[in-house]
N, CA, C and O atoms as a GROMACS GRO file, in nm:
protein
  328
    1MET      N    1   0.085  -0.117   0.000
    1MET     CA    2   0.000   0.000   0.000
    1MET      C    3   0.090   0.124   0.000
    1MET      O    4   0.191   0.128   0.070
    2ARG      N    5   0.052   0.221  -0.077
    2ARG     CA    6   0.126   0.346  -0.081
    2ARG      C    7   0.056   0.450   0.006
    2ARG      O    8  -0.066   0.457   0.011
    3THR      N    9   0.138   0.529   0.075
    3THR     CA   10   0.086   0.642   0.152
    3THR      C   11   0.200   0.742   0.165
    3THR      O   12   0.315   0.709   0.135
    4THR      N   13   0.170   0.861   0.208
    4THR     CA   14   0.271   0.964   0.226
    4THR      C   15   0.284   0.996   0.374
    4THR      O   16   0.184   1.021   0.442
    5LEU      N   17   0.408   0.995   0.423
    5LEU     CA   18   0.436   1.027   0.562
    5LEU      C   19   0.544   1.133   0.567
    5LEU      O   20   0.633   1.136   0.482
    6ASP      N   21   0.538   1.220   0.666
    6ASP     CA   22   0.646   1.314   0.694
    6ASP      C   23   0.734   1.251   0.801
    6ASP      O   24   0.690   1.233   0.915
    7ILE      N   25   0.857   1.218   0.765
    7ILE     CA   26   0.952   1.156   0.857
    7ILE      C   27   1.068   1.252   0.875
    7ILE      O   28   1.121   1.304   0.776
    8GLU      N   29   1.107   1.277   0.998
    8GLU     CA   30   1.217   1.369   1.023
    8GLU      C   31   1.344   1.317   0.956
    8GLU      O   32   1.366   1.196   0.947
    9ASP      N   33   1.426   1.411   0.908
    9ASP     CA   34   1.543   1.376   0.829
    9ASP      C   35   1.636   1.278   0.900
    9ASP      O   36   1.683   1.181   0.839
   10ASP      N   37   1.665   1.302   1.028
   10ASP     CA   38   1.759   1.216   1.098
   10ASP      C   39   1.707   1.073   1.110
   10ASP      O   40   1.784   0.977   1.104
   11VAL      N   41   1.576   1.059   1.127
   11VAL     CA   42   1.515   0.926   1.137
   11VAL      C   43   1.521   0.856   1.002
   11VAL      O   44   1.551   0.737   0.995
   12LEU      N   45   1.493   0.930   0.895
   12LEU     CA   46   1.497   0.870   0.762
   12LEU      C   47   1.640   0.828   0.725
   12LEU      O   48   1.659   0.720   0.669
   13TYR      N   49   1.739   0.912   0.755
   13TYR     CA   50   1.878   0.876   0.726
   13TYR      C   51   1.919   0.751   0.803
   13TYR      O   52   1.986   0.663   0.749
   14ALA      N   53   1.879   0.743   0.930
   14ALA     CA   54   1.912   0.626   1.010
   14ALA      C   55   1.844   0.501   0.954
   14ALA      O   56   1.904   0.394   0.948
   15ALA      N   57   1.718   0.515   0.912
   15ALA     CA   58   1.645   0.401   0.854
   15ALA      C   59   1.711   0.355   0.724
   15ALA      O   60   1.722   0.235   0.700
   16LYS      N   61   1.753   0.449   0.642
   16LYS     CA   62   1.819   0.413   0.516
   16LYS      C   63   1.953   0.344   0.542
   16LYS      O   64   1.988   0.249   0.472
   17GLU      N   65   2.026   0.390   0.642
   17GLU     CA   66   2.154   0.327   0.677
   17GLU      C   67   2.131   0.184   0.727
   17GLU      O   68   2.200   0.092   0.685
   18LEU      N   69   2.034   0.167   0.815
   18LEU     CA   70   2.001   0.032   0.864
   18LEU      C   71   1.955  -0.058   0.751
   18LEU      O   72   1.992  -0.175   0.745
   19ALA      N   73   1.874  -0.003   0.662
   19ALA     CA   74   1.825  -0.082   0.548
   19ALA      C   75   1.941  -0.126   0.460
   19ALA      O   76   1.943  -0.240   0.412
   20ALA      N   77   2.036  -0.037   0.437
   20ALA     CA   78   2.152  -0.073   0.355
   20ALA      C   79   2.233  -0.183   0.422
   20ALA      O   80   2.281  -0.275   0.355
   21ARG      N   81   2.250  -0.174   0.554
   21ARG     CA   82   2.325  -0.277   0.625
   21ARG      C   83   2.257  -0.413   0.617
   21ARG      O   84   2.323  -0.517   0.607
   22GLU      N   85   2.124  -0.412   0.620
   22GLU     CA   86   2.048  -0.537   0.616
   22GLU      C   87   2.014  -0.579   0.473
   22GLU      O   88   1.953  -0.683   0.450
   23ARG      N   89   2.054  -0.497   0.377
   23ARG     CA   90   2.030  -0.523   0.235
   23ARG      C   91   1.882  -0.540   0.203
   23ARG      O   92   1.841  -0.634   0.134
   24VAL      N   93   1.802  -0.447   0.257
   24VAL     CA   94   1.659  -0.441   0.227
   24VAL      C   95   1.627  -0.296   0.192
   24VAL      O   96   1.710  -0.207   0.212
   25THR      N   97   1.507  -0.272   0.141
   25THR     CA   98   1.467  -0.135   0.112
   25THR      C   99   1.428  -0.064   0.242
   25THR      O  100   1.398  -0.128   0.342
   26ALA      N  101   1.431   0.067   0.237
   26ALA     CA  102   1.390   0.146   0.354
   26ALA      C  103   1.244   0.117   0.388
   26ALA      O  104   1.207   0.115   0.505
   27SER      N  105   1.160   0.095   0.287
   27SER     CA  106   1.019   0.063   0.312
   27SER      C  107   1.003  -0.066   0.391
   27SER      O  108   0.924  -0.073   0.485
   28VAL      N  109   1.080  -0.168   0.352
   28VAL     CA  110   1.073  -0.296   0.422
   28VAL      C  111   1.120  -0.278   0.566
   28VAL      O  112   1.057  -0.329   0.659
   29LEU      N  113   1.230  -0.207   0.586
   29LEU     CA  114   1.284  -0.188   0.720
   29LEU      C  115   1.188  -0.110   0.808
   29LEU      O  116   1.163  -0.147   0.922
   30ILE      N  117   1.133   0.000   0.755
   30ILE     CA  118   1.040   0.082   0.833
   30ILE      C  119   0.915   0.003   0.869
   30ILE      O  120   0.866   0.014   0.981
   31SER      N  121   0.863  -0.077   0.775
   31SER     CA  122   0.747  -0.161   0.806
   31SER      C  123   0.780  -0.260   0.916
   31SER      O  124   0.699  -0.282   1.006
   32ARG      N  125   0.898  -0.320   0.909
   32ARG     CA  126   0.940  -0.417   1.010
   32ARG      C  127   0.952  -0.350   1.148
   32ARG      O  128   0.907  -0.405   1.248
   33LEU      N  129   1.012  -0.230   1.151
   33LEU     CA  130   1.029  -0.160   1.278
   33LEU      C  131   0.894  -0.117   1.337
   33LEU      O  132   0.872  -0.130   1.457
   34LEU      N  133   0.806  -0.068   1.253
   34LEU     CA  134   0.673  -0.028   1.301
   34LEU      C  135   0.595  -0.149   1.351
   34LEU      O  136   0.528  -0.142   1.454
   35ARG      N  137   0.603  -0.259   1.278
   35ARG     CA  138   0.533  -0.381   1.320
   35ARG      C  139   0.584  -0.426   1.457
   35ARG      O  140   0.505  -0.464   1.544
   36ALA      N  141   0.716  -0.421   1.477
   36ALA     CA  142   0.774  -0.460   1.606
   36ALA      C  143   0.730  -0.364   1.717
   36ALA      O  144   0.702  -0.408   1.828
   37ALA      N  145   0.725  -0.235   1.687
   37ALA     CA  146   0.683  -0.137   1.787
   37ALA      C  147   0.537  -0.156   1.825
   37ALA      O  148   0.501  -0.149   1.942
   38ILE      N  149   0.453  -0.180   1.726
   38ILE     CA  150   0.310  -0.196   1.752
   38ILE      C  151   0.283  -0.326   1.828
   38ILE      O  152   0.196  -0.330   1.915
   39SER      N  153   0.357  -0.431   1.795
   39SER     CA  154   0.333  -0.561   1.861
   39SER      C  155   0.400  -0.570   1.998
   39SER      O  156   0.375  -0.665   2.073
   40GLY      N  157   0.484  -0.473   2.031
   40GLY     CA  158   0.549  -0.474   2.162
   40GLY      C  159   0.677  -0.554   2.166
   40GLY      O  160   0.729  -0.580   2.274
   41THR      N  161   0.729  -0.593   2.050
   41THR     CA  162   0.854  -0.669   2.048
   41THR      C  163   0.973  -0.580   2.016
   41THR      O  164   1.084  -0.630   1.998
   42ALA      N  165   0.952  -0.448   2.009
   42ALA     CA  166   1.059  -0.357   1.971
   42ALA      C  167   1.168  -0.348   2.076
   42ALA      O  168   1.281  -0.309   2.044
   43GLY      N  169   1.140  -0.384   2.201
   43GLY     CA  170   1.239  -0.375   2.306
   43GLY      C  171   1.336  -0.490   2.310
   43GLY      O  172   1.429  -0.491   2.391
   44ALA      N  173   1.316  -0.590   2.224
   44ALA     CA  174   1.405  -0.705   2.222
   44ALA      C  175   1.546  -0.662   2.184
   44ALA      O  176   1.564  -0.588   2.087
   45GLN      N  177   1.643  -0.708   2.258
   45GLN     CA  178   1.782  -0.671   2.234
   45GLN      C  179   1.844  -0.757   2.125
   45GLN      O  180   1.821  -0.878   2.122
   46PRO      N  181   1.922  -0.697   2.035
   46PRO     CA  182   1.989  -0.775   1.932
   46PRO      C  183   2.100  -0.859   1.992
   46PRO      O  184   2.146  -0.833   2.103
   47ASP      N  185   2.143  -0.960   1.918
   47ASP     CA  186   2.251  -1.048   1.961
   47ASP      C  187   2.383  -0.971   1.963
   47ASP      O  188   2.434  -0.933   1.857
   48ARG      N  189   2.437  -0.947   2.081
   48ARG     CA  190   2.562  -0.871   2.094
   48ARG      C  191   2.685  -0.959   2.089
   48ARG      O  192   2.798  -0.909   2.096
   49THR      N  193   2.667  -1.090   2.076
   49THR     CA  194   2.782  -1.180   2.074
   49THR      C  195   2.850  -1.180   1.937
   49THR      O  196   2.968  -1.212   1.926
   50ALA      N  197   2.775  -1.144   1.833
   50ALA     CA  198   2.833  -1.141   1.699
   50ALA      C  199   2.916  -1.013   1.683
   50ALA      O  200   2.878  -0.907   1.731
   51ALA      N  201   3.030  -1.027   1.616
   51ALA     CA  202   3.116  -0.911   1.593
   51ALA      C  203   3.048  -0.817   1.494
   51ALA      O  204   2.987  -0.863   1.397
   52PRO      N  205   3.056  -0.684   1.517
   52PRO     CA  206   2.995  -0.590   1.423
   52PRO      C  207   3.062  -0.601   1.286
   52PRO      O  208   3.183  -0.618   1.276
   53ARG      N  209   2.981  -0.590   1.183
   53ARG     CA  210   3.032  -0.600   1.047
   53ARG      C  211   3.099  -0.469   1.006
   53ARG      O  212   3.050  -0.361   1.042
   54ALA      N  213   3.208  -0.477   0.934
   54ALA     CA  214   3.277  -0.358   0.887
   54ALA      C  215   3.189  -0.283   0.787
   54ALA      O  216   3.120  -0.344   0.706
   55VAL      N  217   3.191  -0.150   0.795
   55VAL     CA  218   3.116  -0.065   0.705
   55VAL      C  219   3.215   0.022   0.630
   55VAL      O  220   3.290   0.099   0.690
   56ALA      N  221   3.215   0.011   0.499
   56ALA     CA  222   3.306   0.088   0.413
   56ALA      C  223   3.451   0.072   0.457
   56ALA      O  224   3.530   0.166   0.450
   57GLY      N  225   3.486  -0.047   0.504
   57GLY     CA  226   3.623  -0.074   0.543
   57GLY      C  227   3.656  -0.034   0.686
   57GLY      O  228   3.770  -0.053   0.730
   58PHE      N  229   3.560   0.020   0.760
   58PHE     CA  230   3.584   0.063   0.897
   58PHE      C  231   3.504  -0.024   0.994
   58PHE      O  232   3.390  -0.059   0.967
   59GLN      N  233   3.564  -0.057   1.105
   59GLN     CA  234   3.496  -0.132   1.210
   59GLN      C  235   3.419  -0.033   1.296
   59GLN      O  236   3.480   0.052   1.360
   60PRO      N  237   3.285  -0.041   1.300
   60PRO     CA  238   3.208   0.058   1.376
   60PRO      C  239   3.222   0.038   1.527
   60PRO      O  240   3.248  -0.072   1.575
   61PHE      N  241   3.203   0.148   1.600
   61PHE     CA  242   3.199   0.141   1.745
   61PHE      C  243   3.068   0.076   1.787
   61PHE      O  244   2.971   0.075   1.710
   62GLU      N  245   3.063   0.022   1.908
   62GLU     CA  246   2.940  -0.033   1.961
   62GLU      C  247   2.840   0.080   1.981
   62GLU      O  248   2.878   0.191   2.018
   63ALA      N  249   2.713   0.052   1.956
   63ALA     CA  250   2.608   0.153   1.967
   63ALA      C  251   2.600   0.207   2.109
   63ALA      O  252   2.610   0.133   2.207
   64GLN      N  253   2.583   0.338   2.119
   64GLN     CA  254   2.571   0.405   2.249
   64GLN      C  255   2.426   0.445   2.278
   64GLN      O  256   2.397   0.503   2.382
   65GLY      N  257   2.335   0.414   2.185
   65GLY     CA  258   2.195   0.448   2.205
   65GLY      C  259   2.162   0.592   2.169
   65GLY      O  260   2.055   0.642   2.204
   66VAL      N  261   2.254   0.660   2.098
   66VAL     CA  262   2.234   0.798   2.060
   66VAL      C  263   2.259   0.811   1.911
   66VAL      O  264   2.356   0.755   1.859
   67LEU      N  265   2.172   0.882   1.841
   67LEU     CA  266   2.189   0.905   1.699
   67LEU      C  267   2.274   1.030   1.679
   67LEU      O  268   2.241   1.136   1.732
   68VAL      N  269   2.383   1.019   1.604
   68VAL     CA  270   2.469   1.132   1.573
   68VAL      C  271   2.434   1.180   1.433
   68VAL      O  272   2.437   1.102   1.338
   69THR      N  273   2.400   1.308   1.420
   69THR     CA  274   2.359   1.361   1.291
   69THR      C  275   2.477   1.425   1.220
   69THR      O  276   2.579   1.457   1.281
   70ASN      N  277   2.462   1.445   1.089
   70ASN     CA  278   2.566   1.513   1.011
   70ASN      C  279   2.584   1.657   1.060
   70ASN      O  280   2.695   1.709   1.055
   71ALA      N  281   2.477   1.720   1.105
   71ALA     CA  282   2.488   1.856   1.157
   71ALA      C  283   2.578   1.860   1.280
   71ALA      O  284   2.657   1.954   1.295
   72GLN      N  285   2.568   1.760   1.367
   72GLN     CA  286   2.655   1.755   1.485
   72GLN      C  287   2.801   1.733   1.442
   72GLN      O  288   2.892   1.795   1.497
   73ILE      N  289   2.822   1.646   1.346
   73ILE     CA  290   2.958   1.620   1.297
   73ILE      C  291   3.016   1.746   1.235
   73ILE      O  292   3.132   1.779   1.261
   74ASN      N  293   2.938   1.816   1.153
   74ASN     CA  294   2.986   1.940   1.091
   74ASN      C  295   3.017   2.046   1.194
   74ASN      O  296   3.113   2.121   1.179
   75ALA      N  297   2.936   2.054   1.301
   75ALA     CA  298   2.962   2.151   1.407
   75ALA      C  299   3.094   2.119   1.476
   75ALA      O  300   3.171   2.210   1.507
   76LEU      N  301   3.120   1.990   1.502
   76LEU     CA  302   3.248   1.952   1.562
   76LEU      C  303   3.364   1.983   1.470
   76LEU      O  304   3.470   2.026   1.517
   77ARG      N  305   3.347   1.962   1.342
   77ARG     CA  306   3.453   1.996   1.245
   77ARG      C  307   3.483   2.146   1.248
   77ARG      O  308   3.599   2.187   1.242
   78ASP      N  309   3.377   2.227   1.256
   78ASP     CA  310   3.395   2.372   1.263
   78ASP      C  311   3.472   2.412   1.388
   78ASP      O  312   3.562   2.497   1.382
   79VAL      N  313   3.438   2.352   1.501
   79VAL     CA  314   3.504   2.383   1.628
   79VAL      C  315   3.651   2.344   1.622
   79VAL      O  316   3.738   2.418   1.669
   80GLU      N  317   3.679   2.227   1.564
   80GLU     CA  318   3.816   2.176   1.557
   80GLU      C  319   3.895   2.235   1.442
   80GLU      O  320   4.017   2.217   1.434
   81GLY      N  321   3.827   2.305   1.351
   81GLY     CA  322   3.896   2.365   1.236
   81GLY      C  323   3.936   2.263   1.131
   81GLY      O  324   4.035   2.282   1.060
   82VAL      N  325   3.860   2.157   1.121
   82VAL     CA  326   3.892   2.053   1.023
   82VAL      C  327   3.817   2.079   0.895
   82VAL      O  328   3.830   2.002   0.800
   0.00000   0.00000   0.00000
């Protein structure tokens, strides 16, 4: 079913990144996440025993539960003069 939703930019970027990691479309991922949230299974913790997969040749840090936006990164670059 098609519909139009207004999704905040940071949420959409995060959903697209997760979708790319799982090799699914953003629509599939968002439907899966909403279904889990509605059914009450969204709080289930992922398997932390598996090593994180490298992204673009870099080993990612473990999730801290906070979304970092490009605006925050650019602000830090400005402060550091990078």
